[in-house]
N, C-alpha and C positions, 0 to 999 in steps of 0.2 A: 433384568435377570433372564437367562435363557435356559430352557430345559434341555438337558443333554441326554438324548435317547440313542445317540449314535456316537461311536468313538473308534479311533484307530490306535492300535498299540503295536509294539514290537515284542516278540517272544524269542529269546535266545536260550537255547538249550546248552548245557555244558559240554565241553569237548571231552573226549575220552583221554585218559592218562597214557603217558608213554610207557611202553614195555621196557623191562630192565635187561641190560646185558651184564650178566654176572656169572662167575664161575666159583665152584666150591673150592675152598682152600682148607683142607684138613690134613693133619699130620698122618703120615703113613698111607695117604691116598693120593698117589702121584697123578692119577687121571680123574680128578674129581668131577669134571664135566660141568655143563652149564646149569645154573639154577636161578636164572632171572625170571621173576614173576611178571604176570600181565598187569597192565595199567587198569585202573578202575574206570567203570563206565561213567559218562557224564550224566548229570541230573537232567530230568525232563521238566517241561513246563506244562502244567495242567490248569484248566479253568474249573472252578468248583462253584456250583450254584448255591446260594444261601438266601434264606428268608430275612426280612427286615431291611433289605436294600431295595430302593425303588427307582434309582437313577444310575446312570453311568458317569455322573459328574466327577467322581474321584479320578477318573482316567484323564481328565483335563490337566491334572497336576503330575501324575506319574504315568509315563507312557511306555517305558521300556522295562521289561522284566527278564532277569537273567538268572538261570539256574547255575549251580556250582559245577566246576570242572572236576573230572576224575583225577585222582592223584596217581603219580607214576608208580610202577611196580618196583620191587626191590629184591635183594638176594634171598637165598633160602626158599625160593619159590613163593615169596609173599606177594599177593595181589594188592595193588593200590586201593585205597579207600574210594568207594564210589561217591560221586557228587550227589548231594541231597536234591530231591525233586522240589520244585517250587510250585506251590498251589496258590493261584490267584483267585480271589473271591469276586464273583459277579452276581448280579440279581437273577432270581428265577425268571425265566422267560427270555434269556439272552440268546440270540442267534449269532453264530460265529461263522465268518467267511474268510477265506484266503484273499487278501486284498490284491494280490498279483494275478491270480487265476480266476477269481470270482466264484470258486468252488465253495459250497456250503459244507462246513466241516461238522457242524452239529447244532442242535437246538436244545438248550438246557431248560427243560420244562418242569423239573421237580427239584425240590430242595435236596441237597446232598449229591446230585448228579455231577459227574466229572467228565471232562473231555481233554484228551491228550492233544495239545496243539503244537508242541515242538519236542521231538524225541532226542534224548541225549546220545552223544556219540559213543561208539563202542571203544572200550579200552584196547590199546595196542598189545600185541603178543610180546611176551618176554622171549629171550633167546632159547629158553628150554623148548619152546614149541618148534624151533627150527632144527633141532638135533635129528640126525639121521645116521645111517650106517656109513655114509660117505662124507658126512659133515659132523664130526664129533665135537668140534669146538666152534659152534656158530656164533658169529658176532652180529647177526641180524637182529633187529627188533622192530616191532610195530610202533609207529608214532602216535597211534590213537586217532580215531576218526572225529571229524568236527561235528558238533551238535547242530541240529536244524535251527535255522533262523527264519522267522516268518513275520510278515506284517499282517495283522489281523484287523478285520472290520467287525465291530460289535454293534448289534442292533437290539434294542430292548423293546419288547412288546409286553405290555402289562397283561398279566393273567388274572382274569376276573370272570365270574359267572354272568354278571349283568353290567352293561355299559349304559351310562347316561348320555343321551344325545340331545343336542339343542343349541340354539344361538346363545351368545354371551348374555348373561343376566336372565336366562330362562328359569333359574332357580335350582340348578343342579347341585351346586355346592351346599345350598341351604337344605336340600332334601337329604343328601348323604350325611350331613351333620345331624339331621333330625332322626335318622334311622340307625346311625352307628356312632362309634366313639371317635370317628375321624373329625378333625377340626380344620377344615380348609379355610384359607383366607377368603373373606366375603366382603365385597365392596360394590358400590353402585357405578361401576364403569366396566367397559369391555375387557375381556382377557384377564380378569382377576385371577383365574386359574392358569398358572403357567406350568405346573407339574400335575400329572395325573394323580389324583388322590384315591387311595384304596380304603374302603371301610368294610368291616365285617358286620353284617346285619344279623342279629340273633332274633329268631322268631319264637324259639322254644327250646327245650332241652334236646340237644343233639340235632337241632335244626337251625342252620345258618347258611349264609351265602356271602360271597365277596362281591362288592359293588365298586365300580370304577367311575369316578367323576372325571370325564375327559374334557380338556379345555374346549370352550365354545367354538363352534364352526361358523364360518361365514361363506357367502357365495364365492366360488372360486377356490375353495380349499383344496380340491382335488388337483389343482394346478399349482398349489403352493401359496395361495393368498392367506393373509392372516398368519396363523401359526402353522399353516401348511399341512401337507399330507402325513407328516410324522405322527400326528395325533389320530388320524384316521386309521393308521396301522394298529393302534392299540385296541380298536374295536373289533379287529378280525378274530381275536381269540375268545371273545365273549359269546355266550350262548343265547342271550336275550338282550334286546335293546329297548330301553325306555326312552321314548321321544317326548321330551318336555316342551310344552308350548305355553307361553305366557298369554292367558286369556284377557289380561287387563294391562296392556302395555301403556306406559306413560305418554307416549306420543299418539295423539288422536289419529294421525295419518298412517300409523303402522297397521299392517295387515297380517295377523298371525297365520292365516292360511297360506299367503304368499311366502312367508318366511319358512313355514314347515315344508312347503313344496321345494324350496331352494335346498334345504337340508337333504331331502330325499334324493334330489337330483345329484347332489355331490356324492352321496353314497353310490349311486348307480355308475357315475363316471369313474369313481375310484376302483370299485370292485363289485362285480355282479353278485358274487357270493355273499358279500357283506350286505348288499341291498336285499338279499333274499332271506336274511336271518329274521326270526320272529321279532316283530316290532310292535310294542304296545304304545298307545297314545296316552300321555299323562298331561292333563290340562291343569295347569298350576295357577295359583294366586286367586282362588275362589274367595278368599277373605276380603279382597278389595272390591267385591261386587255384592249386591243383594242376592240372597239365595235363588230367587226365581230368575234374576238376570243372569247369574252365573250358569245355571242349568241351561237356559235358553241359548246363551252364547256357546256353551260346550256342544250342544246338539247341532248348532249351525256350523261350527268348525268341523265336526265329524262328518256332516253331510257334504260340505264342500270338498273335503279331502277324500271322500268316498272310502273312508277307513272301515275295514271289515273286521279288524281284530278287536281285542279288549281295549276299553278306554276307561280312564279313571279321572274323576274330578277331585282335586286335592288342594290343600294349602300347605306347602312345605314350611312356611313360616310359623303357622300355628299347630301343625301336625294333623290337621283335620284330613281324614282319608288316608293318611300315610300308613297306618297300621294295616288297614285292609289291603292296600297295595302290596305291602311286604308279605302278607299271608298269601296273596294270590301268586306272587313271584315264587315264593317257596314251594307252593304246590305244583307250579309249572315245572320247576327244576327237578323236583322229586319224581315227577311223572316221566321224565326223560331218561336221565342217567345220574349216577352218583356225582355229587358236586364237591368242589374243592374245599368248601367251608365246613363239611360234615366232620 
């Protein structure tokens, strides 16, 4: 299974309708004159952001979106019916680019936001428009202008307040399932998470935040190794990173500090701004060690990493320390600016 956070589609706006060439035919009116109406405008194509959609997977099936053409004008000065606009639903957080020019057309960051991506063609003039003192019986008409056609590149970046960072099997999926109603797939092998999972963490009345479980990173991710840079992109919108470290790895030769440094290095290589985000250290799986041993190992990891920010010793599996972590995250977000989950 492949997570689709990038897609290419075609947007075809409707053509404008043809103008009418018509003349009045009335009894006792020998020179009725032209009465051809204008053609209707073609429909435009809009993208509309909506909640409840987390991927661009649907665009693997349907790639071309066409709005209706305008109808031709008719006699008695009647304008043709305009083509209906087409609204295409995309996830909140979708960035839209023109595939041919590379121009960024818009960034749909809120539910209900709309972006015009292909404008419908203008309807052609009927012959009434061409009447003049020297041309009383015009037979000219406008054919209607073609609608815009665009190839679009869509890129989705998950919008969340908090991003979970760490190697595969660090416990990110377990933590998000413990703190929220999200139920990501959890298994004991790398890359269990193929889709970013969003969970709303409720701390109290009118106090909540959105957490994103991003697929595990490995060394070389900034160059596309593993699941590649597409998932690093999702972290760019978050306001706080929780770096999960497994303090009790099953492999005795594993070094949590070395692994944590590799993750930090990938952040720096990908985006300096991402590396500069607030990053808290969350030392997970304390339930697999004796209390004194878990605390001693946590202190050693913090010392070797020279971590200066907040650190938490938790067990995502049993929930120990998870509530305190959620409270601290909520307080940090409230101290900065309004959050999306409020």
